[in-house]
C-alpha positions in Angstrom: 48.5 86.6 207.0 51.3 84.2 205.9 54.6 85.7 204.8 56.0 83.9 201.7 59.5 84.7 200.5 60.9 83.4 197.2 64.6 83.5 196.6 65.1 83.7 192.8 63.1 85.6 190.1 63.6 83.2 187.2 60.7 81.3 185.6 60.3 78.9 188.6 60.2 81.6 191.3 58.0 84.0 189.4 55.6 81.3 188.3 55.2 80.4 192.0 54.6 84.0 193.0 52.0 84.5 190.3 50.1 81.3 191.0 50.1 81.9 194.8 48.6 85.3 194.1 46.0 83.7 191.8 45.0 81.4 194.7 45.0 84.0 197.4 45.1 87.7 198.0 45.8 87.1 201.7 49.4 85.9 201.5 52.2 88.5 201.7 54.6 87.6 198.8 58.2 88.8 198.5 60.6 87.9 195.6 64.2 88.6 196.1 67.0 88.3 193.6 70.6 89.7 193.3 70.6 89.4 189.5 67.8 91.9 188.7 64.7 93.4 190.2 62.3 92.5 187.4 61.8 89.0 185.9 63.2 88.7 182.4 63.4 85.9 179.7 66.8 84.4 180.1 66.6 82.7 176.7 66.3 86.1 175.1 69.6 87.5 176.3 71.4 86.4 173.1 69.1 88.7 171.1 70.0 91.7 173.2 73.7 91.1 172.3 72.8 90.6 168.7 70.9 93.9 168.6 67.5 92.4 167.9 66.0 93.8 171.1 66.8 95.9 174.2 67.0 94.4 177.6 63.6 95.9 178.6 62.1 93.9 175.8 63.0 90.7 177.6 60.7 91.6 180.5 57.2 89.9 179.8 55.4 92.1 182.4 55.2 95.9 182.8 56.8 97.1 186.0 53.4 98.2 187.4 52.2 94.6 187.1 54.0 93.6 190.3 52.4 96.5 192.3 49.0 95.5 190.9 49.5 91.9 192.1 50.9 93.1 195.4 54.1 91.2 194.9 57.1 92.9 196.6 60.3 92.8 194.6 63.7 93.2 196.3 67.0 93.3 194.5 69.6 92.1 197.0 71.8 89.1 197.8 70.8 86.6 200.5 73.9 85.6 202.5 72.3 83.2 205.0 69.2 81.3 206.1 68.3 80.8 209.7 65.9 77.8 209.3 65.1 77.6 213.1 64.3 81.3 213.4 62.7 81.5 209.9 64.8 84.5 208.8 67.0 85.5 205.9 70.2 87.5 206.3 71.0 89.9 203.4 74.5 90.9 202.3 73.8 94.5 203.3 73.3 93.3 206.9 69.5 93.5 207.1 67.2 90.6 207.7 64.0 89.3 206.2 61.5 87.0 208.1 59.4 84.4 206.4 56.7 81.8 207.3 57.2 79.9 204.0 60.3 79.9 202.0 60.7 78.9 198.3 64.2 78.3 197.0 64.4 79.0 193.3 68.1 79.5 193.1 68.6 78.4 189.5 71.9 77.1 188.1 75.4 78.3 187.7 77.9 77.5 184.9 80.0 74.4 185.3 83.7 75.4 185.7 86.3 74.3 183.3 89.1 72.6 185.3 92.1 74.0 183.4 94.6 76.8 184.0 93.9 80.3 182.7 90.1 80.6 183.3 90.8 83.7 185.4 92.3 85.6 182.4 90.4 88.6 181.0 88.2 87.6 178.1 87.3 84.2 179.5 83.8 83.8 180.7 80.5 81.7 180.8 77.0 82.8 179.8 74.1 82.4 182.1 73.1 85.6 183.9 72.4 89.2 183.0 75.7 90.1 184.5 77.4 87.6 182.1 75.7 89.4 179.2 77.1 92.7 180.4 80.5 91.1 180.8 80.4 89.7 177.3 79.6 93.2 176.0 82.7 94.5 177.8 84.9 91.5 176.7 84.3 91.4 173.0 85.0 94.8 171.4 88.0 94.4 169.1 87.9 90.6 169.3 88.8 88.9 166.0 88.9 85.2 167.0 86.9 83.4 169.7 86.8 79.8 171.0 83.7 78.3 172.6 84.1 75.1 174.5 81.1 72.8 175.0 78.7 71.1 172.6 75.3 72.1 174.0 72.6 74.7 173.7 74.3 77.6 175.4 77.5 77.0 173.4 75.5 77.3 170.1 73.9 80.5 171.4 77.2 82.0 172.3 78.7 81.0 168.9 75.8 82.7 167.1 76.1 85.8 169.2 79.8 86.1 168.5 79.4 85.3 164.8 76.7 88.0 164.5 79.5 90.6 165.2 81.8 89.2 162.6 84.0 87.3 165.0 85.7 84.1 163.8 84.4 81.3 166.0 85.7 77.8 166.7 83.7 75.4 168.9 85.7 72.8 170.8 83.6 69.7 171.5 84.9 66.7 173.4 82.3 64.3 171.9 82.7 62.9 168.4 79.4 64.4 167.3 77.6 67.6 168.2 75.4 67.0 171.3 75.4 63.3 170.6 74.8 62.5 174.3 71.3 63.8 173.5 70.8 63.5 169.8 70.9 60.3 167.7 73.7 60.2 165.2 71.7 61.4 162.2 70.3 64.5 164.0 73.7 65.2 165.5 75.4 65.1 162.1 72.6 67.3 160.6 73.0 70.0 163.3 76.8 69.8 163.0 76.6 70.5 159.3 74.2 73.3 159.8 76.5 75.0 162.4 79.5 74.7 160.0 77.4 76.0 157.1 76.9 79.2 159.1 80.7 79.8 159.2 81.5 78.3 162.6 84.5 75.9 162.8 83.4 72.7 164.7 86.3 70.8 166.3 85.1 67.4 167.5 86.7 64.9 169.8 88.9 67.6 171.3 89.5 69.2 174.7 91.0 72.4 176.0 94.0 71.6 178.2 95.1 75.2 179.0 94.1 78.8 178.4 97.1 81.1 178.0 97.8 84.8 177.9 99.4 87.8 179.6 96.6 89.4 181.5 94.2 88.6 178.7 93.6 85.4 176.8 95.7 85.0 173.7 95.4 81.3 172.9 94.0 77.9 174.0 95.9 74.6 173.9 94.1 71.4 172.8 94.8 67.8 173.8 96.1 67.0 170.3 99.0 69.4 170.9 97.6 72.2 168.7 96.8 75.7 169.7 94.1 78.2 168.7 94.8 81.9 168.8 91.9 83.9 170.3 91.0 87.0 172.3 87.9 85.5 173.9 87.0 82.1 175.3 83.4 81.1 176.1 83.0 78.3 178.7 79.7 76.5 178.1 80.2 73.0 179.3 76.8 72.8 181.1 75.3 74.1 184.3 75.1 72.7 187.9 72.5 73.5 190.6 73.3 76.7 192.5 73.2 75.4 196.0 76.0 77.5 197.6 73.5 79.4 199.8 72.3 76.2 201.6 75.4 74.0 201.7 76.1 74.8 205.3 72.5 74.9 206.4 70.3 72.0 207.8 68.6 71.8 204.4 69.6 68.5 202.8 71.5 68.6 199.5 73.1 66.1 197.1 73.9 67.5 193.7 70.9 69.8 194.1 68.5 70.6 197.0 66.7 67.4 197.8 62.9 67.6 197.6 60.0 65.1 197.9 57.2 64.6 195.5 55.5 67.7 196.8 58.7 69.8 196.2 59.3 70.1 200.0 62.8 70.0 201.5 63.5 68.2 204.8 62.8 71.4 206.6 59.0 72.1 207.1 57.8 75.2 205.3 60.8 75.3 202.9 60.4 74.3 199.2 62.9 74.1 196.3 61.9 74.4 192.7 63.5 74.8 189.3 67.2 74.1 188.3 68.3 73.9 192.0 65.9 71.2 193.0 66.7 67.4 193.0 63.8 65.0 193.3 64.5 62.2 195.8 62.4 59.8 193.7 62.0 61.1 190.1 59.1 59.7 188.0 60.0 56.8 185.8 62.0 57.8 182.8 62.8 61.3 184.2 66.0 62.7 185.7 66.3 63.9 189.3 67.5 67.3 188.1 66.0 68.8 184.9 67.3 72.3 184.3 65.0 73.4 181.5 62.5 76.3 181.3 59.3 74.3 181.2 60.0 72.1 184.2 60.8 75.2 186.2 57.4 76.6 185.2 55.6 73.4 186.2 57.5 73.2 189.5 56.5 76.8 190.2 52.8 76.0 189.6 53.0 72.8 191.7 54.7 74.5 194.7 52.1 77.3 194.6 49.2 74.9 194.6 50.7 72.9 197.5 51.3 76.0 199.6 47.8 77.3 199.1 45.8 74.0 199.5 45.2 71.7 202.4 45.5 68.6 200.1 48.8 68.8 198.3 49.3 67.1 195.0 52.5 65.4 193.8 54.6 67.2 191.2 53.8 65.8 187.7 56.4 66.8 185.0 54.2 65.3 182.3 55.6 64.3 178.9 59.2 65.4 178.5 59.6 68.4 176.2 62.3 70.8 175.1 63.0 73.1 172.2 65.9 75.1 171.0 67.4 76.9 167.9 70.7 76.1 166.3 71.3 79.3 164.3 68.5 79.0 161.8 67.5 75.4 162.6 64.6 74.9 165.0 64.6 71.8 167.2 61.8 70.2 169.2 61.7 67.0 171.2 58.9 65.2 173.0 58.9 62.1 175.1 61.7 59.6 175.0 64.1 59.5 172.0 67.2 57.6 172.9 70.5 58.9 171.6 71.6 55.3 170.9 69.9 52.0 170.1 68.1 50.4 173.1 66.4 47.0 173.6 62.6 47.3 173.1 62.9 50.6 171.2 63.1 51.5 167.5 62.4 54.5 165.4 61.2 55.8 162.0 63.6 58.5 160.6 63.1 60.8 157.7 65.4 63.5 156.3 64.8 65.7 153.3 67.0 65.5 150.2 69.0 68.6 151.1 69.8 67.3 154.6 68.2 70.4 156.2 65.1 69.0 157.8 64.5 65.8 159.8 61.9 63.9 161.8 62.3 60.9 164.1 59.4 59.0 165.6 60.5 56.6 168.3 58.3 53.6 169.2 58.3 50.5 171.4 57.8 46.8 170.7 54.1 47.4 170.5 54.6 50.0 167.7 53.3 52.7 170.2 54.8 56.2 169.8 57.2 57.0 172.7 59.0 60.1 171.4 59.5 62.6 168.6 62.5 64.6 167.4 62.0 67.3 164.8 64.6 69.6 163.1 63.4 72.3 160.8 59.8 71.2 161.2 57.4 72.9 163.6 55.0 70.6 165.6 51.9 71.2 167.6 52.8 70.7 171.3 49.3 69.6 172.4 49.1 67.0 169.6 52.6 65.6 170.2 51.9 65.4 174.0 48.5 63.7 173.5 49.8 61.1 171.0 52.6 60.1 173.3 50.3 60.0 176.3 47.8 57.8 174.4 50.5 55.7 172.8 49.2 56.0 169.3 50.7 53.6 166.7 53.5 54.6 164.4 51.1 53.9 161.5 48.6 56.3 162.9 51.2 59.0 163.5 52.5 58.8 159.9 49.0 58.7 158.4 47.8 61.7 160.5 51.1 63.7 160.4 49.3 66.8 159.0 47.6 67.1 162.4 50.9 67.3 164.1 52.7 69.7 161.7 52.5 73.4 162.6 54.6 75.2 159.9 53.7 78.6 158.5 50.8 79.2 156.1 51.5 78.1 152.5 54.4 75.9 153.7 54.3 72.5 152.1 53.1 69.9 154.6 54.8 66.5 154.7 52.8 63.5 153.6 54.1 60.2 154.8 51.2 58.2 153.4 52.7 58.4 150.0 56.4 58.7 150.9 
């Protein structure tokens, strides 16, 4: 009986555990995490803070599910890996042997390189412990500053705003998330955020965080200051590779893996946010810290561990989704943030500037990517159209097949637009 140990119980690690069990009842499976015993939906943490659900509601599986599946869960911190002896050392001094090891270590917040980040009331948002810290840090807070123009920053701004806290978002770029979104979408999202009562400060950087024991203000690079009692640092995440930095496991920015998600050490895999592909597929990044790629990596690692003929990891068509306050966002395929040779796009925005659609296409008029804001799309249709390279004309004429808005919602018709 093979002993498989998975470090990390996020979407990547848990998907691997579940799929290994689907393939075989013979393997012994142990999942270990210092964050929590049971798997939970990280993207739902904001709704716990906002009072829409309790933490137990973020757990997709009943606690007895893991016993039924014979998956052993351990809440503990791993302090070391003996790759030669195939053994983990835990922070409590005990050890745990393995035959196959899956590293699903996730991400950690990127630190802000300014003075004052150690003051009370200054924090990031990633883990369950960060949520608990935010609960402790925000009672009595009147003014908050969130730095960073990405998805986690918007989540934190909405969380704080839900409790009546005045929020300012400090963004170094001249448009919200414009390293990802084309200008029109970036402007639309920025207007939406400000319409919800959040102050958006573009082209600015925090140079210092000041206070006596607790944060009292932040200084900006234009010489101004913002009074505040809470600062959220959301300038992105980086692979969490601290555990393996001093081990024989090869790392760069993340843990280096081949097309089968194997590290340089036989029997050790890395998946999810912590993994860095040595040779990523064309058009994809070596590190992709998003939910759905973590799930796909978990599935791929499980298959390769349980089958004699491994298959290369295939990330498929790029996809991501998010919510900016009340504005839903979906993206499929490749939609460049700025103009590129051999690429063009059709862009539509409603008269109120609240919904938008972009269809990107190549020189052959073949669909290469889709952005939607305020319009729900069918994932399987968008994925198929991009795979098949349907024409822009076809996509516009058959848009009703792609749209997936609620019943009685008026469907868009681009054949007469």
